[in-house]
C-alpha positions, 0 to 999 in steps of 0.5 A: 422705171424699168418697163417691158413694152411686149407686142407679140405680132408677126405682122408688120403695120399700124399697131408693131410700127407704132409699138417701136415709136412709143418704145423709143420716145419713152426711151428718148423720156430716160426711160430704162424699156426693153421689148418683148416681141415674136422670134423673127419677126419684122419688129424684132428686126427693125427693134434691133435696128433701131438698138432696143432690147429685145427678148424674144419668143417663140409662141408656136405649139408645144411652145407655150408653156415654155413662154410663159416660163421664160417672159417669167423668169425675165420680168423677175431677174430684170427687176421691171417695174411696169409691164405694157402691152400692144396687144391684148393677146398678150396678157394670156402670157403676161398674166400667168408670168406675173402671178408665175413669179409673184410680181404684182407689178401695174400691168397696163395694156393699150387697145389698138384693134376692135374686137366683135369677140363676146370676152366676158367668161369665167377664164377672160374675167380672171385674166382682165381682172390682173389688169390694172388700165387700159388705152384704148386709141379711138373712141371707137375702140373704147366704145369696144372694149366698154362691150366685149371685155370684162373690164370696167369702163372706170378701168378704162382710158382714150389715149391715141396714138400719136405722130412726131409733129416736127418731123411730120411738117409741111416745112420739112417737105420735099416736094419735088423727091418722090415726084421726080422718081416717079416722073410725076410733073408739076402739073399732075395731081397725086393721090396717094394711099398708104397702107398694108395691102389688106383686105379691108384697107379699102384698096378696091374703092379706090382703084373702082374711083380712079377708073371714074375719074381718068374719064374726066382728066389726064393730069391724074396720079395714084401712088399706091404706097404698100405691101402685104403683109404676112400671110397676104401676097394672094390679097396684094396679087389681085390687087394689082391684077384688079387695076390692070383689068382696069387699065389704070395705066398712071400708078404704082405702086411703090411697095413698101417706103418711108411714109414720110417722104411719100407724102411729100409727094402727094396732093390728095391723101386717100385713106378708104379703108372699111374699119379703122381702128384709128389711123396713123398714117392719117393722122400723119398725112394731115400733119403733113398738111394733106387734105384727105378723102376718109371714110367715115367709119370707125377712129376716123372719126375721133381724127377729121372734121368733115368740111373743114379738114376733110371730107368723109365718104360713106364707108364702101361707097366708091361713087361716093369716094370718086365724088368726094375725089373731085370736089378736092381735085377741082378747087384747089383753095378747097386743098389749101384750106384743109392743109392747114386746118389738118395741121392744127388739130393734129398738133392740138390732140395727136403731138407725141410728145404730149400723148408721151408724158402723158403716158409716163404721168400716168405710169407713174402715179401707179408706180 
């Protein structure tokens, strides 16, 4: 089976990272998979590094029509059996391209984010009519798709993004490597966050909570992993300045790092996002057996079980975040109990191998 995978994004975040992961997974199962992406984007570079066959295009300005023409020729000449997009905006290029080359092959797309723009006008109906099946990565996204798109509920399936539970496993953890690099002692409790330095991720809430908790405890460290995405440098600078204003001398901004080794160093994972569609970093952390404090919003509710795997706090409520963090800081036995339950839940619901097999079964049923 030959698959054209598509993600026309200039950014580099959860959606883009999972696109690379998904392509590599399909390649493991001997499917022929090629990736369509934006020329010179981070994804373009990462895909080349991963040894993925890449087709890059420019979709800005007057190049949009030529991009459709290029995609049509690509689909016709490479004789793909399936097209699968990870971004709904790609449909505006893929659907016309499929029509121009006269192809009737299945078109799938995964909805990775929620949208509050109603897309039920004539043009959207024409575009979405060509979709064979849509995947929603959480129940929140599925409900949003029913609300905002012309797709019938029967054309939408829940399909989580998954993680490799063998790689993200407590059994492979090296607790000392990163802790030694940053000078964290064994007595210190490291509260970590992994996310782009982007508005809505909740960095401000965590920094406020840290400033409060530092007044009560002298053994805390805060590890912020991630960097600004395309066009978000000013926001990243404001977050670092806020940390200085709070006098947070026990915080490390580590920049972009491979998340696995950073989880190894953490005692508590913090996920204060204001509205995540799912949250791959949270899934990875729980797969690593990390007790977590997370906002009670969006796709987070598909991942965690409150008071069993994690503690949920009221979304955007920094006081509640500090309160829930303090519960885990004070109670090592609770952290241990959450760790075991978290690992079990991810294996049962978010294992990448099982989810990949499901995708291939769906492809096969339509080809």
